[in-house]
Steps between C-alpha positions, in 0.01 A plus 500: 500500500374677188358851531226613263408868488226696323311825537201301624325174416624469141821318585296206620462404134879450499503338844249243373736396220800494735327271749384276214853468359702508826260369768767399752631855561376744765366835383430844643253710304498877554220713358558876519126556505517831685665656195323310221480562206861571400419583137461880536772542767844649436803268464674650804208411724486145364876456558459618860217255563685216327808563715306492825317184403821333383662574837198352677509183287874456553453546876249212487756274338415528130794405278321563166252780435245497219384851410156382389395840371568628149502866607739437791726292276518782246570766762707326763660168411828648372534696825419194710758285322766765557428551869400162648692170513221260403389400147188668365254369242292762321204493269637459148286664231322209331478700180787308333307173442197698385706693245672187373185290467243752379334392177293814449789738555313677782568452872324662795675580828299574813712658774551799729652831397812419705553170321473660157779741597729224628836449328463122471162529330622768261818306419303181428257694283783658302678168446210277401209710374613506136191562287258397775259772608480532879193652661561611858218556745514597867270275701296780653315377809610137473744499793246664728235247394726203579596654834129506588468132406261574213612266220192476276169667427369788287732765645806281445391425144453871430851582624653220295308598187636853538853360520507231234236596242747728316745207485237261365369752248857539368531124457722406796549125535705522823430701815782530753407543866756751626383521862484219755147601596366432152525116498221496758283645222636269231183286473295811422765637263510169311122485486477848349801455270377172354673179400722653232695712749782372722519666843852484648556487876874528585471347849595140402819627333589698814455186710733307267765774525472491881559125495808544281647752745413276794682210338806720443516636854426193714504124489155378405375146529159349427282547807150407603504775761221757466622851564319777684378845393489802732313816402580858598334826393594863549299763682551874474698634792 
């Protein structure tokens, strides 16, 4: 059983890639919708929520947990790895491939405030940025829009223009999606950005890392079995 956890609906972009790559496994998806968005919340609160959800997923039989939330990964994954006996997969900042492959020397990163403060993001930036200019933008309103199921239209376009126009005006040729909610808006982002800009969604890489851990921790054989997915959501007490 693989547990997948996010602040709300965003982690389903990761779940989709997991099911595509590892269809024979069973999954539990937990959306902490009662406390979404995580972006403006303090790290201590996010750690407390992550701990409670981890305990729930373990009680349901999950032997691997994917923290399918960039903000929760930044705030809580070190704590989770120290305090719980199962392997965790977090959201790796996809900025490395953007920095290494940028032709224009300008890269845009769209994320939450919590993700931009995360040690892993900052370490990756320091190691690989070199002479590449990085333009960071907080995706104001995007998480809330995805949570409402609004994935296109004039209001969505306005929000995305506000976020990525400064990147495009500076000449960015890569835009990194640093929140699992944002891939649901990727078609609109790509439409606005144009054909010369590569939009990077880290979810497929997270699925591949989960498969590697699965292969290390259990015997895996080719299977035609189709796994199941259970969904759980929080409510304020």
